[in-house]
C-alpha positions, 0 to 999 in steps of 0.5 A: 073141896081140897080135903075130898081130893086128898081123900080120893087120892088116899083112897085110890092109893090105899085100894091099889096097895091093898090089891097088890098086897092081896095078890089078886087081880084088879077088877075093871068092873064098877062094882065089887062083891064081898061077903055075900052081897054086891055093892055097885057104888059107894058115896061118902066113903069114910066121911065119918072117918076111920076107926081102928081096932081089932074087930075079930079078936085075932090080935091085929087091928082092923080099919072100920068105916061107913060108906053109903049108896043113895039108899043104904049104908054099909059098915066095912072092916078091912084087915088081914084075913086068915089066909094072909091076904088083905080084904074085907072082914065085915061088909054089912048093911046098917040102918040109914039114920041120915048122914053119917057123922062119925065112926068111933072105936070103944073098948069096954069090958074086954070087947071091941065096940064100934059106935056109928053116929048119924044125923044132921048137926043141930038136929036129933041124930042116932047112935048105934053100938055094934059089938061081938063077932060077927058085929051085931047091933047091941043098942041104939039111942037118939041124941039131940 
């Protein structure tokens, strides 16, 4: 429980700092809209931890994480945008393969790959490999 409280505090501070850095007004509504779709709420934000790597080959590292709603998972990347603001570079729906366990960064052959690992400990799970810009699923496989 203590970890969740600490992460919640971290998330609140991070989002406050991001809003100030982006010089955009803080929206009071309980949702946000980025890159063409609306997300009303998120649960388990970054439960699978953060991965840090350059998503869009702009020379700057971005932060990648997964969050979910009751029926969907989203892959997010936050970083410095072309206009100098801090914001979402990626916000895309990914398959719901069960609880998200980890998000990992993997550089391979000069390209950034992000692996999502989903499932339940002790049971079969699913690994998905995302790469390219914009991020596209390259392959997936089951793990036991």
